[in-house]
N, C-alpha and C positions, 0 to 999 in steps of 0.2 A: 791534712793530717793522716788520711788512710783510714782503714776500719779495723776495729780490734779484732784479733783472731776469733775470740768467742762469737762475734757478730756476724762473722763471715757466713757461717752455716747455722741457722736457728731452727730448732725443731721443737714443734708445739703438739704435742701427744693428744689423742682425741679423750673426750670426757668419759667415754665407755670403753670396754675391751675390743668392741667391734667398731668403734667410730674412727673416721678418718684422722690421719696425723698429717700435719700442715709441715713442709719443709721449705725454707726459704733461704736461698744462696745469693749472697750480696758479694760481688767481686768483679774484677774487670772482665771483658770477655777475651776469648781466645777461639782459634779455629777448632771445630769439633767439641767444644764444651758441652754443649746439651747432650750430645751422643756420650760422652764420658761420664757425665752425672746419671743419665738413664741406665746406662750398662751397670753401674754401681748398684742403683735402685734395684735392677732385675736380679743381680747376683745376691741380694738379701731377701729375695722372693716377695718382694713389695709390688703392689698393682698401683699404677698411677691413675686415680680416677678423674681429676682434673688438672689444668695447668696450674702450677704455682710453686711447687708440685703438692697435691693431696693425695696422700698414699692410704692403701689398707693392706694389712699383712694377710697373705692367702695361704700360709700353711701352719703347721705345728711346730716348726723350728723354733728355738729360742733365739730371740733378736737382740743383740747387744747395740743398743742406740748410741753409745758412745763410740764404739767402732764404726758404725755407720757414719757419724758424723766426721770422724777423722778421716775415713775414706773419701769422703766427699771434699773435705779440704785438701787432701793430698792432690786432687787434680784442678783444683780452683787457682787461678793465677793468684799471686802475692799482690797486697793491696798498697803497693809503693810506701811500706814504712818498715824499716828495721826493729821498730821499737816493739812492735807486737807479733812480727811475722816468724813463725818458727821453721827454719829451713828444712827441717825433717819432714814437715808436712807437705813440702813442695819440692821434693827430692828431684835428681836428675830423671831424665827420660829413658836410662838405661834399662834394659830388660830386666825383670827380677831374676834372681838366681832359681835355677831348678833343682829340686830335691828328688830323691828317689826313696818311695816308702815300700819296703818289703813286708807283706802281710800274710802269713800262712796260717790257715784255719780249716776246721773241719767243716765240710759243705753242708748246706741247708737251705731250704727254698727261702728266697729273698736276701740273701747273704750279700750279695753285690750291693744292692740298694742299700741296706742297713750300715754298710761301711762307708758309702757315697754319701749318705745322710749325715753321719758323724763328721766326714771331711768338709762337707758343706758348712755343717755348723761351726766348724772351727776356721771357717773363712779360706779355706785351702781351693785353688782352682786346678782342676785335673787337666793336664796338658797332653799326656799320652798315657795310656796304660796297656797292660798285657795281662789277661787273666786266663790262667790254666787250671783245669781240673784233673786230678791224677786218679788213675784206675783205683786206687784205694780208698776214695771218698775224700780226699783233701783237695784244697784250693790254694793255690799260689797267685797272690795278686801283687803286681808290680805297677805301682802308681807314681808317675812322674808329676810332681805338683809345684805350684808356686804359692806363697804366702801373701794373702791380702793385708796382713798385718806386717809383713816384712821383718818377723822375728825368728825364722827358722836358723839363722846363723848362730843363735844362741842355743846353749847346751839346754836350758830349762825349756823353752819351747818344744825342742825335739823331745827330750825325755817326758814332758807332759803330754805330749800327743801319743806317744807309744804307750805310756801309762794308761791313758783315757782309753784307748782302743782295748787294751788288755783287760781293763776293769769293766768293760761294757760287755765283751764276749766271753769272759771267764774261762770256763773249761772247754770253749769251741777253740779258743786261740791257742796256736801252737808257737808262734814266733812273730816277732815285730821289730823291724829295723828301719832307721830313718837316717839317711846320709846325704850329702852333696851329691848330685848325679854326675856321672863321668862323660866323656864326649859322646857317648851313645845317646844323649837326650839332644845334641846340638841341632838335629833336624827332625821335623816330623817326618813319620814313614809316609811315603808316596804311594798312594793306593792306585795312581792313574795307569799302571801298568799291570795291575793285579785284577781290575774290575773286568767282568765279562762285556764285550762291547755294547750288546743289546741291553743289558742291565743298566750300564752307565748312561746310554741314551736316553732311557725312560726316566732314569732318576734325575739327570741334570737338565734335560731339555724340557722347556715347559712354555711352548709358544702360545701367546695370547691369542684367542680366537677373535673373529671380526665382532662377535658381540660383546667383547670384553675390551672394545676400544677404549685407550687409556686418557683421550682427551675429548672434552666438549665444550661447545660454546656455553658459557656461563648463562646467558639469558634462557638457555633452552633446557637446563638440567631442572626439571620439576618433579620427576617421577622419584619416588623413593628406590634406593639401590637394592638389587637382589644380592649382590655382593659388595661391590666397590664402585665408586665413581670419583674420578679426578677431573676437576673442572678448573679452567684457567682463565684468568683476567688479567691483562696487561694494561689496562686503561684506567682502572680505579686509582692507582697510585703512581705518581712521578717517578718514584726511585725503587718501587718493589713489584715483584710478580707475585699476585695473590693466587694461591690454589686452594680451592675448597674441596674438602674430602670427605666423602661419606662411604663408610665402609663397617663390616661387621667387626665388633669389639673382640680383642683377642690379646693373648698374653706377649707382652713386649712389643706391642703396636707402635708406641711412641718411640721406643728405641729402634726399631726397623726403619721408621722414617728418616730419624736423625742420622742414622748410621748410612743410608742411602745418600743424604745431601752432603754429609762429610766425605765420603767415597768420591763424589763427583764435585768436590770443592764448591759448594753452594752452601749458603749459611740462612738459618732462620733469623730474620731481624725480630720478629715478634708475631704472636698469634693468640688464638685461643681455642679451646675445644671443650665440648660439653660432656656432662656425665653420661654414662651408657644409657640408651633410652631403647627398650625393648631389643637389646643385643647389639644396637648400632652407635656409631660414633659420628659426630659431625665436628669436622675441624676447619678454621680458618686460618692459613698459614702464610706469612708475607716473606718470601725469600729474595736474597740478593745474591750476586755473585762476590767473590773476594775482593773485587775492584769496587765495590759498593754500588754496582749498577744493577738494575733489573736484568732478567734473562730474555735477552731478544734474539739470541741465536735458535732458529726453529729446531735444528737438529740436536742441539743440547737440550732444549726443552721437551722434544718428543721421548728423548732417551731418559731425561729425567722423569718424566710422568709415567712412560712404560716401566721403567724400573720399580717406581713407587707401587704401581699396580700388580705388579709380580710380587713384590714383598708383603702386599696386603692379601692376596690370593693363595700365594704359595711360599710361605716364610719357610717352611720345613719340607722335605721330601721324604716319605717312608714307602720302603718296598720289602715284601718278603718274598724270597726266592730260594731256589735249589742252589745248593754248593756241593755238588758231588751228591752223596747220599745223605747229606746234611740239610737242614734248613736254616738259612741266613736271613737276618734282619738287618737292613741297611738304613740309617738315618743320616740326612744330609742337610747342613745349612750353610748359607754363605759366609764367607770369612772377610772381616772388615780389612782394607788396605793396609793397616798398620799390623796386621797377622793376628788379631785376637778374634777368637771364635765366639759364638752365641753362648751367654751363661746359662748353666743349669739345664742343658740339653741332656746330658748323661744322667744327671740326676732324675729327671722326668721319665726318660724312657726305662730306667731300671724300675721306677716306682709303678709305671704301668705293667710291666711285666710281673712284679710282685703281686699286684692286685689281682692279675690273671691266672696266678699261680703257675706260671711257666719259668722253668730253671734255665739258667744260662750256663753254658758247657764252656765258651771262651768269649772274649769280648777284646776289641782294641779299637783305637782312635788313630785316625790318619788324615792326610790331606789328598785332594784330587784337584787337578787343574783343568779348566776348559778354557775355551778361547779368550774369554773377557773376565774371567774372575777365578777365585780359588775357593774350594769348599772344604769344609770339615766334615769328615765321614765317620760314622760310628758303626762298628761291624760286630754283630753278636751271631753266635751259632746257638741255636735253642734246642732244648731236649723235649721230647714229645709229650703232650699233656692230653690227659682224658677229656676233659671239658673242649679244648681247643685242638683238634686232631691236625698236626701240622701239614699232613697229606691232602686235607681238604680244602678246596679254594674258597669256599664260602667261609669256612673258619679263619682262614688267612686274611679275608676280607675285613672280618669282623675284628680280628685282633689289630690289623692295621688301623682301622677306623678308632679303635680305643685308645692306641698309641697316640694317634693324631691329636684327638680330644686332650689327653693329658698334656701335651705339649702345648696346645694353644688355648685351652680354657683355664679360667681361675678357679 
């Protein structure tokens, strides 16, 4: 008879404000389902503490639990019953419409992050942007956004968004417009031809050293990992390949693992992982290929383990370099094969810069293609700061480290 829609996603909130919330999803399986669910959880700023999913809220954004439930329902396959299934919750796989938000405001420290925080709270995803500072102290922000709630086609949603931004920024706000984007948003800006060759090589090449070997024999992996260990067992299960993973706990860890397996057309049949212990995670995950068989191809297995190790050690790349007379911050992360970038990266980078007291002169988001994958690249031109002089190599290293910690720590 199927499962009633209200029982597909069950959310049991914690007994205390800081207690974990348990989310249970009951639905048929589909390719990449775990990755899609983890992406939404990450978009809402939630931290998966144990498989199930058991979650903790990691920031001060207001969280709409009903909206989270609807978003999780939207990617869950229907349960074979038209009586309870709402077709709107499992709509077509067509890409959501992109809208252009034009926001003009008087410049001040932390402005870009404050706008980004409001857009995140409203469940918008920033696909592209162009931020420009004028000589008279004004900022023109062009945000190309999609709506997680898929309501921007309604006049009310657009008016409410502009009204909310104007109310929050009050006398700083000069103007706000929101409309369906034109053909200029059809393609992500390609940074491949714009990046300095040496900078691009440093940013995107991350060869794992011999000490970071990605595969070990399960029987010999007895020491605690310094950073990450992936061990393989193809003997324990007749139908599954077991990977035992030990690594540093970090933001989006489970999403990165499932995204990697999804892109290589490998699925997680089942698994378990413990709570973080002294900053480390231990996971036992049983994988299959799409034909239901274990992974026996040594080249595919080596590629899978190597990619997992790379994602655990270097999920995001951060470089601060010179761009003519200016200082440029570059942050890059891999893009899913379906074209989606990692959630909340722009939010976290602007938060780190705001905490450091560093102003942003301009910012933009684009794409860069390497031999085997595509990357989302965030470019910022920074304004000199007394505490972190941008000409100092030591200050740049400290700044890059602070940004990485904001990106990866909960």
